[in-house]
Steps between C-alpha positions, in 0.01 A plus 500: 500500500132427559217746447462547877873571533477757220211675674684506835810632331300779333328595827832521684640719223204739523525511880871577474436823303207636695515862389519421128232236540272742684542776242430265208202350681370853567523589131289200398255561786444861394434393142246235601331733750470766229329252267254396772411854613475658154288221353282510813442870436409435138270210584345702783426785260334255258287341771405841638386636163312182407338503844391860454327412174350185649341707777289667234350168399510312172195684364658844498553700178665837442433727201777748421509784246747423221589168340761304692715194454545259789699213351854484633521862607346729756163622370557829324287732291550483124393809311303795633204391714158651443263584783344227708186671619232471765258417220720200412485375860121542510466317168702206635283489813179502293589274208759247617289241676802323650598817690394498864652834607660775291703778663644792297824640642656845479817550702741781591693641794365791703541666838242420766477719809301539818584797717879521522553142391568430134675250277534384141273207427382283212145599408288239322182600326259210468146378571334281759588192292865545599420360844376174345757478221791519745314312775550779757302594807418811705589559862283809551233695315401416144657468158439709189133515413358273230366664187615639170878521478490849347330650805794636695475623859737645759529183707809307604577164660829482689748213514573371852843662534383831355214519749734426789757759394248778444262432788696287750240330723211731401217383273557658156154419359317826434812717515599722209847458350670670209617289207707730283284810471174305554315491830358153557299330772630175643231233470697188592826335607635178348604194695880450508586302188870533423665494160348357184674517162753747635238741639462540875122519534535643851681802352234613251176699493205421274270753338228478230655437160323794333633732771850358449492560124406863559755539779782352290377668179493169316264339253649150491480237770813342642348149507171314495494217754259214436412207721333225298244258639747213514822354363302314233397841360857628465556427132147581382477807722837636384403443138163669552667805654751513216230474233277762663779758535625429148153580367483820704851622409519373144841348573680305770663795676471337842620187679301239691725319745400221733653435841620165368684654204662772711607255769648265239691783330648639818579150625701430184685831529588449865605139439745627238618763749555231763710299254704810417560573869607140556741520205650824631546349845657188344780719364621545858528120521733506200713760675501278809613212277803701395575547867479125557736440207754751630489345848555153355786619277670654803437179691664295223805727492539482879456122515729383222713304746190329639387417148845362417490278808158365406625417151817345638306255720294383203196727494382526139460828311127436481480472880701819555268680263205348686623637834525856373166478321343384827646805675351739244160328493477484880594866519225601258247259655549632853483853362178416316337360814601806703368722220167317503469552875585871469268542201200341672569703813506817289170408331339427838616839632360669189161333548493603866574862406248501214232236581285591198785416260507121440875469436594137450788347304374276217603136516689524174714782643594299810586195288692707247696686770616172655576345163699804385696513827595131452586565135713798602707276727545233235563737209735744668668227703587295192797709386678504841425128546638421156808709570559311827461163329753589230778597741809282464554325838879548494471871421222541757707334774788727409285804574406380850 
């Protein structure tokens, strides 16, 4: 029996048991599709997060209260953080020559209302430098006034969606809104920006940082955002900020994190998550392999007479085993190809529904899914093939 004859024989056998073949093929296809879709989600999350950090630029630095660790884990505060004050932000702006813009941040959630319209909103207290640090622009009016950060005023700048919800088509500049219990005059509206670092900048309002600290009854800043003069200043600028704040606080009770370090940390975490998702999805391929093995075992038991006839006309055990292995491998290969098609179709649908999410299956996942589907056919088809090859031809013909 030639190799071509063995392949034809295997194809005819699969075509003769269409329902079992279809169910086994479906099991493999589902497993492969799961690997493709889940790894695409993980890789999309990684690309999305890295892209969000990259939008800030490579000369962006964040100062956080509390000392954090960023190696191998999500950044988290160690110990009890001391205050990060407005005076600290002003000192960085004055004394760190690599710093181009410094924006102190205080943040909380409050209710904003105009007439009968009201909603919960993120309120960010900051200074004029925030516009330059985050590279934002205004659509109407003006931004927070320049000057000393500790001079608070009852002024507010609305995000694009907030302005639309409260004022519809009317011009909000000059109107008085209520933020919490504070009456504030609208001085500007931001251009639509979208989401950065998990914050929808169209769904926020901005007020002077000193006003925010009084409104929220806080003494510590949430963050200090720093844009350095260039990427070449990243290391020296970060070190200068760290040294200055250490001298002011007497200890390193703060963290200085660069965009590059944060992006690298989250990229590593999400890569590990993608691998975990791929491994979980691969389990379904193992289950599909058991299905292939059961189908082949049933096929062997139903075709003992056929096997006996093959042996009786001189077909070697090795060739009988080869035929049944071909059946299992073809079954898993066809299933793998169908699974790839379904998986890529699912990823394309996901991208169409959520265009901002760059879901894409990594090359290693596609290669691994195909390789595992082939391995499943060979591994789980070996036992039935071996069983078929070991049948005694006389006994097998007697069972016909």
